[in-house]
N, CA, C, O and the ligand as a Tripos MOL2 file, in Angstrom:
@<TRIPOS>MOLECULE
protein
  285   283    72     0     0
PROTEIN
NO_CHARGES

@<TRIPOS>ATOM
      1 N           7.8690    8.2180  -11.4880 N.3       1 MET1
      2 CA          7.0380    7.1040  -12.2350 C.3       1 MET1
      3 C           6.4560    6.0110  -11.2800 C.2       1 MET1
      4 O           7.1310    5.2790  -10.5570 O.2       1 MET1
      5 N           5.2060    6.0170  -11.3850 N.am      2 PRO2
      6 CA          4.5560    5.0690  -10.4730 C.3       2 PRO2
      7 C           4.6180    3.6660  -10.7110 C.2       2 PRO2
      8 O           4.1840    3.3220  -11.8110 O.2       2 PRO2
      9 N           5.0940    2.6690   -9.8780 N.am      3 LEU3
     10 CA          5.2720    1.5470   -9.7820 C.3       3 LEU3
     11 C           4.1060    0.6860   -9.3170 C.2       3 LEU3
     12 O           3.7680    0.8210   -8.1410 O.2       3 LEU3
     13 N           3.6530    0.0910   -9.8400 N.am      4 TYR4
     14 CA          2.3040   -0.9970   -9.4280 C.3       4 TYR4
     15 C           2.4960   -2.4000   -9.6540 C.2       4 TYR4
     16 O           2.9480   -2.9010  -10.6840 O.2       4 TYR4
     17 N           2.1370   -2.9750   -8.6590 N.am      5 GLU5
     18 CA          2.1140   -4.3990   -8.3670 C.3       5 GLU5
     19 C           0.9220   -4.9600   -8.8410 C.2       5 GLU5
     20 O          -0.1560   -4.4730   -8.5000 O.2       5 GLU5
     21 N           0.9970   -6.0290   -9.6650 N.am      6 TYR6
     22 CA         -0.1260   -6.8370  -10.2170 C.3       6 TYR6
     23 C          -0.1800   -8.2610   -9.8390 C.2       6 TYR6
     24 O           0.8300   -8.8660   -9.4800 O.2       6 TYR6
     25 N          -1.1810   -8.7250   -9.9050 N.am      7 ARG7
     26 CA         -1.4560  -10.2570   -9.7200 C.3       7 ARG7
     27 C          -2.2240  -10.6410  -11.0920 C.2       7 ARG7
     28 O          -3.1580   -9.9720  -11.5340 O.2       7 ARG7
     29 N          -1.7890  -11.6250  -11.6140 N.am      8 CYS8
     30 CA         -2.5910  -12.0270  -12.9980 C.3       8 CYS8
     31 C          -3.5990  -13.0850  -12.3290 C.2       8 CYS8
     32 O          -3.2510  -13.9120  -11.4870 O.2       8 CYS8
     33 N          -4.8850  -12.9360  -12.8260 N.am      9 LYS9
     34 CA         -5.9010  -13.5960  -12.4090 C.3       9 LYS9
     35 C          -5.8800  -15.1480  -13.1440 C.2       9 LYS9
     36 O          -6.4860  -16.1330  -12.7220 O.2       9 LYS9
     37 N          -5.0460  -15.0890  -14.3120 N.am     10 LYS10
     38 CA         -5.0940  -16.2880  -15.1950 C.3      10 LYS10
     39 C          -3.9190  -17.2090  -14.6010 C.2      10 LYS10
     40 O          -4.1380  -18.2700  -14.0180 O.2      10 LYS10
     41 N          -2.7340  -16.7040  -14.8080 N.am     11 CYS11
     42 CA         -1.5270  -17.5330  -14.3210 C.3      11 CYS11
     43 C          -1.2500  -17.4220  -12.9650 C.2      11 CYS11
     44 O          -0.4440  -18.2060  -12.4640 O.2      11 CYS11
     45 N          -1.8350  -16.5070  -12.2450 N.am     12 GLU12
     46 CA         -1.5980  -16.1590  -10.7810 C.3      12 GLU12
     47 C          -0.1070  -15.8260  -10.5020 C.2      12 GLU12
     48 O           0.5460  -16.3080   -9.5770 O.2      12 GLU12
     49 N           0.3270  -14.9680  -11.3930 N.am     13 LYS13
     50 CA          1.7830  -14.6460  -11.3460 C.3      13 LYS13
     51 C           1.7260  -13.2000  -10.5860 C.2      13 LYS13
     52 O           0.7650  -12.4510  -10.7600 O.2      13 LYS13
     53 N           2.7850  -12.8680   -9.7560 N.am     14 ASN14
     54 CA          2.9790  -11.4540   -9.3630 C.3      14 ASN14
     55 C           4.0470  -10.8580  -10.1270 C.2      14 ASN14
     56 O           5.1060  -11.3970  -10.4480 O.2      14 ASN14
     57 N           3.6050   -9.5320  -10.4180 N.am     15 PHE15
     58 CA          4.5940   -8.9250  -11.0730 C.3      15 PHE15
     59 C           4.4030   -7.1800  -10.6330 C.2      15 PHE15
     60 O           3.4670   -6.6430  -10.0420 O.2      15 PHE15
     61 N           5.5390   -6.6450  -11.1190 N.am     16 GLU16
     62 CA          5.5270   -5.0600  -10.9460 C.3      16 GLU16
     63 C           5.5990   -4.4350  -12.3950 C.2      16 GLU16
     64 O           6.3880   -4.7920  -13.2700 O.2      16 GLU16
     65 N           4.7220   -3.5230  -12.4950 N.am     17 ILE17
     66 CA          4.7790   -2.6580  -13.7510 C.3      17 ILE17
     67 C           5.0020   -1.1080  -13.6330 C.2      17 ILE17
     68 O           4.2200   -0.4860  -12.9140 O.2      17 ILE17
     69 N           5.8110   -0.5680  -14.1540 N.am     18 LEU18
     70 CA          5.9390    0.8380  -14.3950 C.3      18 LEU18
     71 C           4.8330    1.3760  -15.3540 C.2      18 LEU18
     72 O           4.9660    1.3950  -16.5780 O.2      18 LEU18
     73 N           3.7390    1.8070  -14.6890 N.am     19 GLN19
     74 CA          2.7010    2.2380  -15.4470 C.3      19 GLN19
     75 C           2.4890    3.6830  -15.7160 C.2      19 GLN19
     76 O           2.2980    4.4080  -14.7400 O.2      19 GLN19
     77 N           2.4960    4.1980  -16.9030 N.am     20 ARG20
     78 CA          2.4870    5.6040  -17.1060 C.3      20 ARG20
     79 C           1.2420    5.9410  -17.9880 C.2      20 ARG20
     80 O           0.8500    5.1730  -18.8670 O.2      20 ARG20
     81 N           0.6720    7.0810  -17.7150 N.am     21 GLY21
     82 CA         -0.5040    7.4860  -18.4900 C.3      21 GLY21
     83 C          -1.5100    6.5860  -18.3990 C.2      21 GLY21
     84 O          -1.8500    6.0910  -17.3250 O.2      21 GLY21
     85 N          -2.0840    6.2970  -19.5830 N.am     22 SER22
     86 CA         -3.1410    5.4890  -19.6110 C.3      22 SER22
     87 C          -2.8400    4.1490  -20.1650 C.2      22 SER22
     88 O          -3.6640    3.4300  -20.7310 O.2      22 SER22
     89 N          -1.5260    3.8570  -19.9460 N.am     23 GLU23
     90 CA         -1.0090    2.5100  -20.6420 C.3      23 GLU23
     91 C          -1.6350    1.3460  -19.9230 C.2      23 GLU23
     92 O          -1.5340    1.1640  -18.7100 O.2      23 GLU23
     93 N          -2.2820    0.5820  -20.7480 N.am     24 LYS24
     94 CA         -2.8640   -0.8210  -20.2180 C.3      24 LYS24
     95 C          -1.8590   -1.8210  -19.6740 C.2      24 LYS24
     96 O          -0.9120   -2.1510  -20.3880 O.2      24 LYS24
     97 N          -1.9990   -2.3040  -18.5040 N.am     25 ALA25
     98 CA         -1.2490   -3.4540  -18.0880 C.3      25 ALA25
     99 C          -1.3760   -4.6350  -18.3440 C.2      25 ALA25
    100 O          -2.4730   -5.0940  -18.0260 O.2      25 ALA25
    101 N          -0.4530   -5.5400  -18.9480 N.am     26 VAL26
    102 CA         -0.7490   -6.7040  -19.1420 C.3      26 VAL26
    103 C           0.1930   -7.6840  -18.5270 C.2      26 VAL26
    104 O           1.3270   -7.3360  -18.1970 O.2      26 VAL26
    105 N          -0.2230   -8.8310  -18.3740 N.am     27 CYS27
    106 CA          0.7220   -9.8860  -17.7850 C.3      27 CYS27
    107 C           1.9870  -10.1480  -18.7750 C.2      27 CYS27
    108 O           1.8250  -10.4310  -19.9620 O.2      27 CYS27
    109 N           3.2230  -10.0290  -18.1800 N.am     28 PRO28
    110 CA          4.3180  -10.3500  -18.9330 C.3      28 PRO28
    111 C           4.3680  -11.8580  -19.1970 C.2      28 PRO28
    112 O           4.9250  -12.3400  -20.1840 O.2      28 PRO28
    113 N           3.7230  -12.5970  -18.2110 N.am     29 GLU29
    114 CA          3.9070  -14.0010  -18.4370 C.3      29 GLU29
    115 C           3.0220  -14.8150  -19.4640 C.2      29 GLU29
    116 O           3.4380  -15.7980  -20.0760 O.2      29 GLU29
    117 N           1.5920  -14.2190  -19.5940 N.am     30 CYS30
    118 CA          0.6830  -14.8470  -20.4790 C.3      30 CYS30
    119 C           0.0200  -13.7570  -21.2300 C.2      30 CYS30
    120 O          -0.9270  -14.0830  -21.9450 O.2      30 CYS30
    121 N           0.3590  -12.5510  -21.1780 N.am     31 GLY31
    122 CA         -0.2710  -11.5690  -21.7680 C.3      31 GLY31
    123 C          -1.8400  -11.3400  -21.3960 C.2      31 GLY31
    124 O          -2.5690  -10.6670  -22.1240 O.2      31 GLY31
    125 N          -2.2660  -11.9230  -20.2700 N.am     32 GLY32
    126 CA         -3.4950  -11.6920  -19.8170 C.3      32 GLY32
    127 C          -3.8200  -10.3030  -19.3260 C.2      32 GLY32
    128 O          -2.9110   -9.6820  -18.7760 O.2      32 GLY32
    129 N          -5.0560   -9.7140  -19.4610 N.am     33 LYS33
    130 CA         -5.5530   -8.3820  -18.9760 C.3      33 LYS33
    131 C          -6.3330   -8.4730  -17.8010 C.2      33 LYS33
    132 O          -6.8960   -7.4480  -17.4170 O.2      33 LYS33
    133 N          -6.4940   -9.7660  -17.0180 N.am     34 SER34
    134 CA         -7.3760   -9.7500  -15.9910 C.3      34 SER34
    135 C          -6.3890   -9.6610  -14.9640 C.2      34 SER34
    136 O          -5.7790  -10.6680  -14.6060 O.2      34 SER34
    137 N          -6.1690   -8.4710  -14.4290 N.am     35 LEU35
    138 CA         -5.2470   -8.3030  -13.3580 C.3      35 LEU35
    139 C          -5.8790   -7.5530  -12.1210 C.2      35 LEU35
    140 O          -6.7370   -6.6770  -12.0070 O.2      35 LEU35
    141 N          -5.0980   -8.2600  -11.2520 N.am     36 GLU36
    142 CA         -5.5370   -7.6790   -9.8730 C.3      36 GLU36
    143 C          -4.6380   -6.6830   -9.0380 C.2      36 GLU36
    144 O          -3.5770   -7.0430   -8.5280 O.2      36 GLU36
    145 N          -5.0460   -5.6550   -8.9580 N.am     37 LYS37
    146 CA         -3.9650   -4.5140   -8.4920 C.3      37 LYS37
    147 C          -3.6160   -4.7950   -6.8990 C.2      37 LYS37
    148 O          -4.5260   -4.7790   -6.0700 O.2      37 LYS37
    149 N          -2.5340   -4.9980   -6.6010 N.am     38 GLN38
    150 CA         -1.9770   -5.0300   -5.5040 C.3      38 GLN38
    151 C          -1.4750   -3.8460   -4.7960 C.2      38 GLN38
    152 O          -0.7820   -3.0450   -5.4220 O.2      38 GLN38
    153 N          -1.7530   -3.6470   -3.5450 N.am     39 PHE39
    154 CA         -1.2800   -2.5890   -2.6740 C.3      39 PHE39
    155 C           0.2850   -2.8300   -2.2880 C.2      39 PHE39
    156 O           0.5760   -3.6560   -1.4220 O.2      39 PHE39
    157 N           1.1290   -2.1840   -2.8700 N.am     40 SER40
    158 CA          2.3880   -2.2800   -2.3160 C.3      40 SER40
    159 C           2.6320   -1.7010   -1.1190 C.2      40 SER40
    160 O           1.9800   -0.6870   -0.8740 O.2      40 SER40
    161 N           3.5200   -2.1410   -0.1900 N.am     41 VAL41
    162 CA          3.7030   -1.8290    1.3360 C.3      41 VAL41
    163 C           4.2090   -0.4610    1.2770 C.2      41 VAL41
    164 O           3.7690    0.3310    2.1100 O.2      41 VAL41
    165 N           5.0180   -0.0860    0.4700 N.am     42 PHE42
    166 CA          5.8460    1.2040    0.4320 C.3      42 PHE42
    167 C           5.0930    2.3020   -0.7830 C.2      42 PHE42
    168 O           5.6220    3.3430   -1.1740 O.2      42 PHE42
    169 N           3.8500    1.8110   -1.2080 N.am     43 ALA43
    170 CA          3.4020    2.8760   -2.1940 C.3      43 ALA43
    171 C           2.4710    3.9100   -1.3850 C.2      43 ALA43
    172 O           2.6750    5.1130   -1.5460 O.2      43 ALA43
    173 N           1.5520    3.5120   -0.6010 N.am     44 SER44
    174 CA          0.6990    4.3740    0.0850 C.3      44 SER44
    175 C           0.9520    4.5320    1.5510 C.2      44 SER44
    176 O           1.1090    5.5750    2.1870 O.2      44 SER44
    177 N           0.9600    3.2150    1.9870 N.am     45 GLY45
    178 CA          1.2470    2.9490    3.2210 C.3      45 GLY45
    179 C           0.1890    3.0420    4.3380 C.2      45 GLY45
    180 O           0.3590    2.9180    5.5500 O.2      45 GLY45
    181 N          -1.0590    3.3140    3.5790 N.am     46 GLY46
    182 CA         -2.4200    3.6030    4.5810 C.3      46 GLY46
    183 C          -3.4420    2.6830    4.2690 C.2      46 GLY46
    184 O          -4.5700    2.8160    4.7420 O.2      46 GLY46
    185 N          -3.0690    1.5580    3.3400 N.am     47 GLN47
    186 CA         -4.0430    0.4620    3.1610 C.3      47 GLN47
    187 C          -3.5170   -0.6230    3.8610 C.2      47 GLN47
    188 O          -2.6840   -1.3790    3.3620 O.2      47 GLN47
    189 N          -4.0260   -0.7600    5.1600 N.am     48 GLN48
    190 CA         -3.6530   -1.9410    5.9820 C.3      48 GLN48
    191 C          -5.0990   -2.5360    6.3880 C.2      48 GLN48
    192 O          -5.9760   -1.8450    6.9070 O.2      48 GLN48
    193 N          -5.2180   -3.7330    6.1240 N.am     49 SER49
    194 CA         -6.5240   -4.4380    6.3430 C.3      49 SER49
    195 C          -6.2410   -5.1380    7.9050 C.2      49 SER49
    196 O          -6.9970   -5.1660    8.8760 O.2      49 SER49
    197 N          -5.1860   -5.5540    7.7840 N.am     50 GLU50
    198 CA         -4.7090   -6.1060    9.2260 C.3      50 GLU50
    199 C          -4.6060   -5.0930   10.3090 C.2      50 GLU50
    200 O          -4.2710   -3.9650    9.9480 O.2      50 GLU50
    201 N          -4.8300   -5.2890   11.5460 N.am     51 SER51
    202 CA         -4.5880   -4.5650   12.7790 C.3      51 SER51
    203 C          -3.3050   -5.0800   13.3260 C.2      51 SER51
    204 O          -3.2670   -6.1440   13.9440 O.2      51 SER51
    205 N          -2.2500   -4.3430   13.1110 N.am     52 SER52
    206 CA         -1.0390   -4.6860   13.5660 C.3      52 SER52
    207 C          -0.4480   -3.5950   14.6200 C.2      52 SER52
    208 O           0.5950   -2.9650   14.4430 O.2      52 SER52
    209 N          -1.3000   -3.4910   15.7400 N.am     53 GLY53
    210 CA         -0.7030   -2.6940   16.7030 C.3      53 GLY53
    211 C          -1.0430   -1.1270   16.3370 C.2      53 GLY53
    212 O          -0.4180   -0.2090   16.8690 O.2      53 GLY53
    213 N          -2.0110   -0.9240   15.4520 N.am     54 GLY54
    214 CA         -2.2850    0.5390   15.4000 C.3      54 GLY54
    215 C          -1.0750    1.4360   14.6500 C.2      54 GLY54
    216 O           0.0180    1.0090   14.2780 O.2      54 GLY54
    217 N          -1.5370    2.6540   14.5510 N.am     55 GLY55
    218 CA         -0.4970    3.5530   13.7920 C.3      55 GLY55
    219 C          -0.2300    4.6270   14.5460 C.2      55 GLY55
    220 O           0.5370    5.4160   13.9940 O.2      55 GLY55
    221 N          -0.6670    4.9940   15.8310 N.am     56 MET56
    222 CA         -0.3920    6.2180   16.5810 C.3      56 MET56
    223 C           1.1030    5.7280   17.5770 C.2      56 MET56
    224 O           1.2820    4.6560   18.1540 O.2      56 MET56
    225 N           1.8080    6.6510   17.5260 N.am     57 PRO57
    226 CA          3.1960    6.5130   18.2750 C.3      57 PRO57
    227 C           2.8640    6.4740   19.5790 C.2      57 PRO57
    228 O           1.7620    6.9570   19.8380 O.2      57 PRO57
    229 N           3.5460    6.0020   20.5580 N.am     58 PRO58
    230 CA          3.2040    6.0500   22.0990 C.3      58 PRO58
    231 C           3.5830    7.3570   22.5550 C.2      58 PRO58
    232 O           4.6780    7.8520   22.2860 O.2      58 PRO58
    233 N           2.6810    7.9390   23.2550 N.am     59 SER59
    234 CA          2.9780    9.3620   23.8000 C.3      59 SER59
    235 C           3.4740    8.8330   25.1850 C.2      59 SER59
    236 O           3.0990    7.8610   25.8410 O.2      59 SER59
    237 N           4.5390    9.8750   25.4510 N.am     60 SER60
    238 CA          5.1390    9.9220   26.9240 C.3      60 SER60
    239 C           3.9930   10.2670   28.0360 C.2      60 SER60
    240 O           3.3900   11.3360   27.9380 O.2      60 SER60
    241 N           3.7260    9.4480   28.9880 N.am     61 PRO61
    242 CA          2.9560    9.6870   30.0880 C.3      61 PRO61
    243 C           3.3320   10.7900   30.9370 C.2      61 PRO61
    244 O           4.4510   11.0710   31.3670 O.2      61 PRO61
    245 N           2.1510   11.4130   31.1250 N.am     62 GLY62
    246 CA          2.5190   12.6040   32.1620 C.3      62 GLY62
    247 C           3.4890   13.7740   31.4340 C.2      62 GLY62
    248 O           4.3290   14.3780   32.1010 O.2      62 GLY62
    249 N           3.3160   13.9950   30.1940 N.am     63 SER63
    250 CA          4.0770   14.8890   29.7440 C.3      63 SER63
    251 C           3.5650   16.2860   29.7280 C.2      63 SER63
    252 O           4.3450   17.2280   29.5890 O.2      63 SER63
    253 N           2.3060   16.4530   29.8630 N.am     64 CYS64
    254 CA          1.3890   17.6280   29.6500 C.3      64 CYS64
    255 C           0.9050   18.0900   31.0560 C.2      64 CYS64
    256 O           0.0380   18.9620   31.1250 O.2      64 CYS64
    257 N           1.4300   17.5410   32.1700 N.am     65 SER65
    258 CA          0.9110   17.8410   33.3530 C.3      65 SER65
    259 C           1.7630   19.0780   33.9130 C.2      65 SER65
    260 O           2.9900   19.0270   33.9910 O.2      65 SER65
    261 N           0.9880   20.2190   34.3040 N.am     66 GLY66
    262 CA          1.6420   21.3190   34.6790 C.3      66 GLY66
    263 C           1.6470   22.2620   33.8790 C.2      66 GLY66
    264 O           1.5840   23.4240   34.2800 O.2      66 GLY66
    265 N           1.7270   21.9300   32.5200 N.am     67 THR67
    266 CA          1.8800   23.1630   31.5150 C.3      67 THR67
    267 C           0.2690   23.4900   31.2170 C.2      67 THR67
    268 O          -0.0400   24.5640   30.7000 O.2      67 THR67
    269 N          -0.4770   22.7530   31.4830 N.am     68 GLY68
    270 CA         -2.0860   23.2860   31.3190 C.3      68 GLY68
    271 C          -2.2930   22.8900   29.6180 C.2      68 GLY68
    272 O          -3.2670   23.5070   29.1880 O.2      68 GLY68
    273 N          -1.8510   22.3120   28.9030 N.am     69 CYS69
    274 CA         -1.8840   22.1110   27.5320 C.3      69 CYS69
    275 C          -3.0180   21.2290   27.0650 C.2      69 CYS69
    276 O          -3.5980   21.3450   25.9860 O.2      69 CYS69
    277 N          -3.2910   20.2380   28.1020 N.am     70 CYS70
    278 CA         -4.4380   19.5310   28.0040 C.3      70 CYS70
    279 C          -5.7420   19.7010   28.8280 C.2      70 CYS70
    280 O          -6.5600   18.7980   29.0040 O.2      70 CYS70
    281 N          -5.8470   21.0270   29.3370 N.am     71 GLY71
    282 CA         -7.1060   21.3790   29.8090 C.3      71 GLY71
    283 C          -6.8920   21.1170   31.1930 C.2      71 GLY71
    284 O          -7.7980   21.3060   32.0040 O.2      71 GLY71
    285 ZN         -0.5610  -14.1460  -16.2760 Zn       72 ZN72
@<TRIPOS>BOND
     1     1     2 1
     2     2     3 1
     3     3     4 2
     4     3     5 am
     5     5     6 1
     6     6     7 1
     7     7     8 2
     8     7     9 am
     9     9    10 1
    10    10    11 1
    11    11    12 2
    12    11    13 am
    13    13    14 1
    14    14    15 1
    15    15    16 2
    16    15    17 am
    17    17    18 1
    18    18    19 1
    19    19    20 2
    20    19    21 am
    21    21    22 1
    22    22    23 1
    23    23    24 2
    24    23    25 am
    25    25    26 1
    26    26    27 1
    27    27    28 2
    28    27    29 am
    29    29    30 1
    30    30    31 1
    31    31    32 2
    32    31    33 am
    33    33    34 1
    34    34    35 1
    35    35    36 2
    36    35    37 am
    37    37    38 1
    38    38    39 1
    39    39    40 2
    40    39    41 am
    41    41    42 1
    42    42    43 1
    43    43    44 2
    44    43    45 am
    45    45    46 1
    46    46    47 1
    47    47    48 2
    48    47    49 am
    49    49    50 1
    50    50    51 1
    51    51    52 2
    52    51    53 am
    53    53    54 1
    54    54    55 1
    55    55    56 2
    56    55    57 am
    57    57    58 1
    58    58    59 1
    59    59    60 2
    60    59    61 am
    61    61    62 1
    62    62    63 1
    63    63    64 2
    64    63    65 am
    65    65    66 1
    66    66    67 1
    67    67    68 2
    68    67    69 am
    69    69    70 1
    70    70    71 1
    71    71    72 2
    72    71    73 am
    73    73    74 1
    74    74    75 1
    75    75    76 2
    76    75    77 am
    77    77    78 1
    78    78    79 1
    79    79    80 2
    80    79    81 am
    81    81    82 1
    82    82    83 1
    83    83    84 2
    84    83    85 am
    85    85    86 1
    86    86    87 1
    87    87    88 2
    88    87    89 am
    89    89    90 1
    90    90    91 1
    91    91    92 2
    92    91    93 am
    93    93    94 1
    94    94    95 1
    95    95    96 2
    96    95    97 am
    97    97    98 1
    98    98    99 1
    99    99   100 2
   100    99   101 am
   101   101   102 1
   102   102   103 1
   103   103   104 2
   104   103   105 am
   105   105   106 1
   106   106   107 1
   107   107   108 2
   108   107   109 am
   109   109   110 1
   110   110   111 1
   111   111   112 2
   112   111   113 am
   113   113   114 1
   114   114   115 1
   115   115   116 2
   116   115   117 am
   117   117   118 1
   118   118   119 1
   119   119   120 2
   120   119   121 am
   121   121   122 1
   122   122   123 1
   123   123   124 2
   124   123   125 am
   125   125   126 1
   126   126   127 1
   127   127   128 2
   128   127   129 am
   129   129   130 1
   130   130   131 1
   131   131   132 2
   132   131   133 am
   133   133   134 1
   134   134   135 1
   135   135   136 2
   136   135   137 am
   137   137   138 1
   138   138   139 1
   139   139   140 2
   140   139   141 am
   141   141   142 1
   142   142   143 1
   143   143   144 2
   144   143   145 am
   145   145   146 1
   146   146   147 1
   147   147   148 2
   148   147   149 am
   149   149   150 1
   150   150   151 1
   151   151   152 2
   152   151   153 am
   153   153   154 1
   154   154   155 1
   155   155   156 2
   156   155   157 am
   157   157   158 1
   158   158   159 1
   159   159   160 2
   160   159   161 am
   161   161   162 1
   162   162   163 1
   163   163   164 2
   164   163   165 am
   165   165   166 1
   166   166   167 1
   167   167   168 2
   168   167   169 am
   169   169   170 1
   170   170   171 1
   171   171   172 2
   172   171   173 am
   173   173   174 1
   174   174   175 1
   175   175   176 2
   176   175   177 am
   177   177   178 1
   178   178   179 1
   179   179   180 2
   180   179   181 am
   181   181   182 1
   182   182   183 1
   183   183   184 2
   184   183   185 am
   185   185   186 1
   186   186   187 1
   187   187   188 2
   188   187   189 am
   189   189   190 1
   190   190   191 1
   191   191   192 2
   192   191   193 am
   193   193   194 1
   194   194   195 1
   195   195   196 2
   196   195   197 am
   197   197   198 1
   198   198   199 1
   199   199   200 2
   200   199   201 am
   201   201   202 1
   202   202   203 1
   203   203   204 2
   204   203   205 am
   205   205   206 1
   206   206   207 1
   207   207   208 2
   208   207   209 am
   209   209   210 1
   210   210   211 1
   211   211   212 2
   212   211   213 am
   213   213   214 1
   214   214   215 1
   215   215   216 2
   216   215   217 am
   217   217   218 1
   218   218   219 1
   219   219   220 2
   220   219   221 am
   221   221   222 1
   222   222   223 1
   223   223   224 2
   224   223   225 am
   225   225   226 1
   226   226   227 1
   227   227   228 2
   228   227   229 am
   229   229   230 1
   230   230   231 1
   231   231   232 2
   232   231   233 am
   233   233   234 1
   234   234   235 1
   235   235   236 2
   236   235   237 am
   237   237   238 1
   238   238   239 1
   239   239   240 2
   240   239   241 am
   241   241   242 1
   242   242   243 1
   243   243   244 2
   244   243   245 am
   245   245   246 1
   246   246   247 1
   247   247   248 2
   248   247   249 am
   249   249   250 1
   250   250   251 1
   251   251   252 2
   252   251   253 am
   253   253   254 1
   254   254   255 1
   255   255   256 2
   256   255   257 am
   257   257   258 1
   258   258   259 1
   259   259   260 2
   260   259   261 am
   261   261   262 1
   262   262   263 1
   263   263   264 2
   264   263   265 am
   265   265   266 1
   266   266   267 1
   267   267   268 2
   268   267   269 am
   269   269   270 1
   270   270   271 1
   271   271   272 2
   272   271   273 am
   273   273   274 1
   274   274   275 1
   275   275   276 2
   276   275   277 am
   277   277   278 1
   278   278   279 1
   279   279   280 2
   280   279   281 am
   281   281   282 1
   282   282   283 1
   283   283   284 2
@<TRIPOS>SUBSTRUCTURE
     1 MET1         2 RESIDUE 1 A MET
     2 PRO2         6 RESIDUE 1 A PRO
     3 LEU3        10 RESIDUE 1 A LEU
     4 TYR4        14 RESIDUE 1 A TYR
     5 GLU5        18 RESIDUE 1 A GLU
     6 TYR6        22 RESIDUE 1 A TYR
     7 ARG7        26 RESIDUE 1 A ARG
     8 CYS8        30 RESIDUE 1 A CYS
     9 LYS9        34 RESIDUE 1 A LYS
    10 LYS10       38 RESIDUE 1 A LYS
    11 CYS11       42 RESIDUE 1 A CYS
    12 GLU12       46 RESIDUE 1 A GLU
    13 LYS13       50 RESIDUE 1 A LYS
    14 ASN14       54 RESIDUE 1 A ASN
    15 PHE15       58 RESIDUE 1 A PHE
    16 GLU16       62 RESIDUE 1 A GLU
    17 ILE17       66 RESIDUE 1 A ILE
    18 LEU18       70 RESIDUE 1 A LEU
    19 GLN19       74 RESIDUE 1 A GLN
    20 ARG20       78 RESIDUE 1 A ARG
    21 GLY21       82 RESIDUE 1 A GLY
    22 SER22       86 RESIDUE 1 A SER
    23 GLU23       90 RESIDUE 1 A GLU
    24 LYS24       94 RESIDUE 1 A LYS
    25 ALA25       98 RESIDUE 1 A ALA
    26 VAL26      102 RESIDUE 1 A VAL
    27 CYS27      106 RESIDUE 1 A CYS
    28 PRO28      110 RESIDUE 1 A PRO
    29 GLU29      114 RESIDUE 1 A GLU
    30 CYS30      118 RESIDUE 1 A CYS
    31 GLY31      122 RESIDUE 1 A GLY
    32 GLY32      126 RESIDUE 1 A GLY
    33 LYS33      130 RESIDUE 1 A LYS
    34 SER34      134 RESIDUE 1 A SER
    35 LEU35      138 RESIDUE 1 A LEU
    36 GLU36      142 RESIDUE 1 A GLU
    37 LYS37      146 RESIDUE 1 A LYS
    38 GLN38      150 RESIDUE 1 A GLN
    39 PHE39      154 RESIDUE 1 A PHE
    40 SER40      158 RESIDUE 1 A SER
    41 VAL41      162 RESIDUE 1 A VAL
    42 PHE42      166 RESIDUE 1 A PHE
    43 ALA43      170 RESIDUE 1 A ALA
    44 SER44      174 RESIDUE 1 A SER
    45 GLY45      178 RESIDUE 1 A GLY
    46 GLY46      182 RESIDUE 1 A GLY
    47 GLN47      186 RESIDUE 1 A GLN
    48 GLN48      190 RESIDUE 1 A GLN
    49 SER49      194 RESIDUE 1 A SER
    50 GLU50      198 RESIDUE 1 A GLU
    51 SER51      202 RESIDUE 1 A SER
    52 SER52      206 RESIDUE 1 A SER
    53 GLY53      210 RESIDUE 1 A GLY
    54 GLY54      214 RESIDUE 1 A GLY
    55 GLY55      218 RESIDUE 1 A GLY
    56 MET56      222 RESIDUE 1 A MET
    57 PRO57      226 RESIDUE 1 A PRO
    58 PRO58      230 RESIDUE 1 A PRO
    59 SER59      234 RESIDUE 1 A SER
    60 SER60      238 RESIDUE 1 A SER
    61 PRO61      242 RESIDUE 1 A PRO
    62 GLY62      246 RESIDUE 1 A GLY
    63 SER63      250 RESIDUE 1 A SER
    64 CYS64      254 RESIDUE 1 A CYS
    65 SER65      258 RESIDUE 1 A SER
    66 GLY66      262 RESIDUE 1 A GLY
    67 THR67      266 RESIDUE 1 A THR
    68 GLY68      270 RESIDUE 1 A GLY
    69 CYS69      274 RESIDUE 1 A CYS
    70 CYS70      278 RESIDUE 1 A CYS
    71 GLY71      282 RESIDUE 1 A GLY
    72 ZN72       285 GROUP 0 **** ****
């Protein structure tokens, strides 16, 4: 079951909702429907606007010399 994080534009409250099917999410605080969908850090892991050191693992230097794998 997908867990979505929302932020209410009305009362500016952050909350999480277990949303299933076409169920409409509403703010549990004020019942508002103007919700802004937040990207949870552990939901997709691919939505990063900030550059925090890239995502590629450091390759060991000189590991492919001699084997001819890198041309
Ligand atoms: Zn609200």
